[in-house]
C-alpha positions, -999 to +999 in steps of 0.1 A: +308-390+368+315-366+396+349-343+401+368-356+431+398-350+450+431-367+459+452-362+495+488-376+492+520-377+512+549-353+498+576-380+508+556-407+488+563-382+455+527-363+459+529-323+451+495-318+463+458-320+466+454-333+432+419-332+415+401-361+393+385-347+369+352-366+349+362-380+317+337-399+302+331-432+317+358-422+345+388-399+354+418-387+342+443-370+369+445-329+367+472-305+379+478-304+422+466-274+441+494-269+462+484-285+497+510-310+508+509-339+532+469-338+533+460-376+554+424-371+550+390-344+554+358-336+554+333-312+537+309-294+551+286-270+525+311-248+509+338-253+534+367-280+535+382-290+566+416-307+560+442-325+580+479-318+570+499-346+588+530-337+602+550-331+636+525-299+648+501-305+625+474-283+609+441-279+606+436-265+568+402-248+561+397-242+523+367-233+505+357-257+469+380-246+455+413-251+477+412-217+487+427-216+517+404-196+546+423-209+578+452-225+588+456-233+625+476-257+648+457-291+650+466-296+690+489-324+685+515-340+662+502-357+629+465-353+627+452-384+603+413-383+607+386-354+613+351-355+619+323-329+618+291-332+644+259-337+626+244-304+635+280-292+622+284-271+655+319-291+664+345-303+643+371-333+658+409-341+652+428-373+660+464-370+661+479-398+659+519-395+671+506-372+701+475-395+707+455-362+713+419-351+702+410-320+694+374-303+690+365-269+675+335-251+676+325-244+644+310-205+641+283-197+611+305-191+586+320-227+594+355-212+605+370-229+637+369-209+669+393-222+702+395-255+705+399-281+737+427-309+733+424-338+753+456-362+758+446-401+757+469-422+777+473-464+775+500-482+758+498-522+743+525-549+741+538-538+705+562-514+716+573-502+682+540-492+676+520-490+713+542-473+733+520-447+741+484-438+727+478-431+697+448-416+680+436-424+644+399-426+644+373-399+655+334-397+649+304-384+668+270-402+675+242-391+653+226-369+682+262-349+686+259-353+720+293-378+727+324-382+706+344-418+702+378-421+695+399-449+685+433-450+697+459-479+679+484-477+708+462-480+738+436-508+722+406-488+735+380-470+720+373-439+742+342-418+748+337-381+752+304-364+766+299-336+747+284-304+767+282-279+727+312-280+714+335-288+742+341-325+751+342-340+785+371-363+797+377-392+782+363-423+794+367-462+782+342-472+760+355-504+745+389-524+754+404-546+723+425-579+727+458-565+741+479-559+707+450-555+679+458-517+677+421-508+665+420-483+636+390-471+622+352-476+635+323-473+618+286-477+626+255-492+612+226-466+598+198-483+614+211-509+639+227-501+674+260-518+662+295-510+651+327-522+634+362-517+645+390-527+620+422-540+641+453-529+625+480-545+641+453-580+649+441-576+612+406-587+624+368-567+620+347-568+651+315-563+653+299-542+681+267-540+701+264-502+711+249-490+743+229-459+749+258-454+776+284-450+749+298-482+754+302-512+735+306-549+736+324-575+716+294-595+694+318-612+665+357-611+656+365-630+628+395-622+602+401-602+574+427-622+559+420-651+539+430-686+557+465-690+549+481-667+543+512-661+561+521-623+548+526-590+568+496-568+562+479-543+586+443-533+581+436-501+572+397-481+561+365-497+564+328-486+550+294-493+551+272-492+523+244-464+530+219-494+529+238-514+556+239-544+536+275-544+526+308-537+547+342-532+529+378-535+547+408-528+530+441-546+540+478-534+536+501-563+526+480-584+513+466-555+490+430-565+484+398-554+497+377-577+518+336-575+516+312-588+545+276-592+538+251-576+568+229-601+578+195-583+590+210-582+625+239-569+615+265-600+615+291-598+592+296-625+566+324-627+544+316-625+506+348-617+487+381-606+488+396-588+459+433-573+448+433-540+455+446-524+419+477-515+436+502-519+465+488-506+499+454-499+500+454-469+528+416-456+520+388-461+497+358-445+487+326-452+479+305-434+453+271-458+455+251-435+430+275-440+404+279-481+409+319-469+417+347-474+445+379-459+440+409-471+458+439-449+469+471-470+466+494-454+489+527-467+482+523-480+442+507-441+439+477-456+418+437-447+426+418-479+408+386-481+400+363-506+408+327-511+396+301-521+426+283-544+413+242-553+426+252-577+450+278-558+464+311-571+455+334-555+435+349-563+399+375-543+386+372-519+356+406-516+338+408-480+350+438-473+372+451-434+378+485-424+384+484-399+421+519-401+436+514-410+475+480-408+478+462-416+511+429-399+510+399-393+484+366-376+486+337-357+462+352-320+449 
């Protein structure tokens, strides 16, 4: 099994950036590097780009051994998502609490230059969660000519036209239903289709993606089973490499929802499976090892699942103790 890293929240007991070391057919938790509050990150080549989620957030660049190479302001408060352009010329960060999006040029040495910071705008009907913009996800198109951001507070997906590593002004690419609180977006690997999970609406929305960077709604369906009446908040979503299955996590219902994707990309629910802990904020698909690891934040556990040949998940029984875990990646 590959070595992994796990980012954690200090206020929930996390002591830093943990290593999950291979151990037989699974993993063991090794001592953490003292990088606290790491809520998301991406890796490119020898470099790892990490969001340190705090007021006056930080973007931390490390090597593969967690040695810090750069530590710079993230351009806002509570950065929670990071994306690198396919051509590796730019890096974007979503700053949740300030509703700002920051884009850095990346040098040939992988280090960030001077960022451009854009302020998003908008509110929603849930005044406790949507009193202002809350950028929650960023992602570049395959040709690196456009950046999309998902804003939970504004009920909006924004598009930025890129001039090299400089984003233009934000424009509306899609409006979610009022109060839905869109959180994360994923593109189909082959089709002009995208998918959004709404944190407050607990829905999976399939979108037709257009050449101008806008989207239109195709289908909307619940992420929760019929009859469930408790509080729950959707979190992460991911497609498999072939674009045949889609996975999404439900915090509160504490489950992973699995969808079959038809030839045209339309999703159909095929499974709910318990997440193996409480509050599944993130999960990592390791398709080459037929494993899915779920980061259950509030129980401080990483639950290991097998990915079955039909894409459904099955519990392995292995559960690792990682306090405050919110993010996983290959080491």
